[in-house]
N, C-alpha and C positions, 0 to 999 in steps of 0.2 A: 315709404315715401309716397306722397300724394302726386298723382299725375297732374301736370300743368300743360295747358295748351295756349298758344297765341293764335293770332289770326293768320299765321303763315300757312299758305295753301299746300306747300310741297313737303310737309312733314310726314314721316311714316305714321301709319295708323293701323289700329287693330281691326280685324274682320270678324264678323259673326257668321257662322256657316248655316247653310240649309241642311236639314236632316232628312234621311230616308229610312223607312220602316220595312225594308225588305225582309221576307220571312226567315232568312238565315242569320239575321243579326242577333246581337246580345246586348249587354249592359255596360261593357268596359269603357266605352267612350264617355259614359256618364260618371262612372265610379272612379276611373283612373285619369281621365282627361278633362274632367270638369264641364262637360257639355250639358247645359241646362235646356234641353229640348224635350218637350212633353210629348214624345211618341215612344212606342214600345212595340217591338224591339227597336233599338237605334243601331241600324246596320252600317250606315255611312254618314259622314258629315262632309259636305262640299265646302272646304275651308276657303279656297280662293277660286271663285267661279263667276264668270259673266255669262254662263250658259242659261238659256231660258228655262231649263228644267230644274234649276236650283241656284238662284242668284244669291251671292254673298252680300251682306249688308255691312256698311262701315259701323264700327262699334266704339270709336273714340274720335275726339277732335272736332274740327269745324264741320265735317261732313257726316257726323254721327246720325244714324237712322236712315240714311239713303243707300240705295244699292251701289255696289262698286261699279257696275256697268254705267249707271247714270253719271257718276263722278268722272269716269274715264272719258265719256263722251263730251263732257263739259271741259275737261282738262286733258286733251290728247297728249300734251307734252309729258304727262306722267308716264306714258308708255314708251318714250324715247323713239327708237327706230321703228316701233310698231304703231306709231301715232295715227296712221291712216286706216286703222282697223275698225273705226266707228265704235270704239269702246269695248271691242271684243278681244279678250286676251287670247293668245295662241295656245295657252295651257290651262289645265284645270287640276287642282290639288285636293286630295281627299284623305281622310282617315277611314279605314275599313276594319270592322270587328266581325270576324267570321266565327260565330258561335256554332254554326252548322256549315256544311259544304255549300259553296256557291255553285251555280249551274256550270256545266261544261259549255264553253262559248268560244266565239271567235269574232274579231273585229275586222271591218274592211279597211283597205288602204285609202289614201286620199283620192287616187284616181277613180276607184270604184264608187266611193261615196259621192264624189262630185257628179258623176254621171248618173247614178241610180238613186241617190238620196238627196235630191234637190240642192246640190251644190255644197253639202256639208263637208266637214273634215272627216278623214278617217281617224283611226285610233291606235296609235302605238303608245305604249305605257311602260313605266318603270315602277317596280315595287321595292320598298325598303322595309325589311321585317323589323318591326318594333318589339315584338315578343312572339314566342311560339311555344305551344305545348310540347312535351317531350316527343310525342308521336306525330307532330304536325308535318304536313307536306303540301305540295301543290302539284297540279297537273301542268306539264309543259311539253306540248307537242306529242308526237307518236313515237313508239319504240323503234319502228322501222317504217319504210315506205308502205303506203297503202293506196289502193285505187279508190276512185270516187264510188264505184259500185260496191266495193267491200265496206266502205264507210257507211253508205246508205243502208246496206243490208244489216249491218250491226246496229244501226240506230233503230231500224224497224223491229229487230229482234230483241233489243234491249241489252246487247252484249258489247257495246262500244268500249266499256271500261277496260277490256282485255288488251286493247290497242294503245291505251293512253299511258304516256310516260309519267310516273310519279316520282317526285323529288323530295327528299327530306329537307326541311328548312330549319334555320336557327336564327336567333336574335342577331341582328346586324348584317344579315345576308342582303344582297341586292340582286334583282333580276330585271332584265330588259325583255319585254314582251312585244316583239315586232308585230304589226298588223298582219293578219293571216295565220298566226300561230294559235292553234287550239290550246286552251288553258283553263284553269280554274284555281281559285284559292280554296283551300280545304279547311275544315273545322280546326279551331285552336290557334289560328293565325291572327295577329294584329298587325295591320299594314298601313304604311303611308304610301299613297299612290300619286305619282306625277304623270300626267297624260296629255295628249292633245285635247283641245277643247271640243269634245265630242261626246255624245251619249248614244252612239250606235253600237248595239250589242246584238249579235245573232246567237240565240241559244240552240245548241245541238241536243243537249240531254239535261234533264232536270230531276233525275232519280224518281220520276213518277210522283212527285210531291204535289200537294194541293195547297192553295192559299187559305186565308182565314174565312173565305166564302165557300170553301170546298171545291174550288175550280183549279184545274191544272194550269200552270202558267204557259203562256204562248211559246211555242218553239218557232224557229225561223230556219228550218232545215234547207230549203231551196237556196236561200240567200247565202247561208253558211257554206254550202257546197260550192258556191260560185267563187268564194274568196279564200277558202281554207288552203293552207300549205300542206300537201299530202306527203311530203318528204319526211323521212324519219329525222328526228331532232337529236343532236348530240346532247348528252347529259350536261346541263348548264353548270359550269364550274364557277366558283367565285373568282372575280378578277383580282389581280394583284393591286393592292391599295397601299399607298404610302402616306403616313401621317407626317406633316411638316409642322415643326414646333417653333413657336416663338413665345415670348413672355406672356403668360395668361391665356394662351389659346393653342390648340392643335387643329389643323385643318387637313381634309383629304377630299379629293375628287372621287365621287362614288358612281357617277353616271354621266355620260356625255353622248348625245346623238344630235341629229340635225334639228330636233325640235326643242331641246332644253339641255341644260347642264345642272347637276346637283352636287353640292358640296356638303360635307358634314363638318360643323364647327363644334369642338369640345372646349368649352370656356370654363376657366377657373381663375377668377381674379380676387378671391376672398382674402388671400394672404399677400396681396400686392396693391400698390396704389396705381399701377400701370393699367389703364383701361385698354380694352381691345379695340383697335381700329377696324371698322367694317369696310372691306374692300369690295365695292359693288362692281357688277359687270358693266362693260363699257356701253354707254348710250342705250340702256334698257332698264326696265323696272326689275326689282328683285322681290322675292317673297321669302320671309323667314318663318319657319315652322318649328316651334319649340317642342321637342320630343322628350326632354327630360329637364328637371330643375326649373330655375326661374332667374330673372335678372332685370336690369334696367337699361334702357337705351337713353343715351345722352346726346343731344344735338348741340351743335356749336353755338347756338343762340341761347343756351341755358335751359331749354325745354327737356322734359324727361317723359318716358313712357315705360311703365312696368309691364312685364310679360311673365307668364307662368306656363307650366306644362300644358300642352294642348292649344296654346294660343297661336294665331297666325297673323303676321304683320306684313302689310304691303308697303314697300319702299319705292316711292316714285323715282323715275329715271333722273329727275332734276332735283332730288332731295339734297339738302346740305349734308356735309360730313357727319357721320354718327359714330359714337363710341359705345361700347357695351361693357357693363359690369355684371357679374353674377357667377353662378355655378350651374352648368347644365349643358345640354346639347341642342344645336339648331341644325335643321336642314335648310340650306340656302339655295334657292332655285332662281335661275336666270335663263333668258333665252334671246 
């Protein structure tokens, strides 16, 4: 079906991401998620972003070719209760392809970032595991309490890994990484990340790697030591999740915190004429991230929008009612 667009301003629209070529990335975002970005490796795609370090661009409809940030500044009602943010979304959504281990790192909280990083937001984040190699794992906190002096010494001596808690991961797992938690995504993981709108990362350890120019990447040990939670972390267990079924769709809440909520929609309307009603969050925008399959969005004015695996769709807060037909899975993010 061909996409059709009218002059309506508040229709959902596709986004085109910014890409990042960090040294640990791979090729799966290109080969499996259809990302046509001419950089190699393609480590991350910033799917829905108003952050200056990687702006998303509108890829369909009336606003095609312009940055999401610019459109939201001109149309603050698209953001609902966040309309006074001058076009800055409170969240940032990414795909991450970890072909190699990411650095061991920590993020500051809002209070520290505001005071010491020129008023920026801190960074709490949630990971949804799209796929994982049989031996894939992540680093989540410390096995037991550690002092700042012990941590500093282990970083100086290159022995910090013995303190880091490693957790096996599997497809469909979810993890919430609160600011201050030492962490790392390890090789073999494909992740969807929903986070605060921040790019503040303090690297503690980077396996003594060098970049394409032969230089070691910068570490931020002093800042990291100021914000890291030194308490031992409980082994993160998967939360109880309940699928709710209705004709053509099953839904589940997979993460909720003060910054965002994330649902998973499993859609299958191939054998029914009943389209799925999309129930948006109250008085706020929503973001739809297609993680499997494909489908069509129908608006009540007769417009349609096709989406495929890897696509990201912004739904304005004042959008008209939409219905969905297809077979696949969506992460639905609101805040």
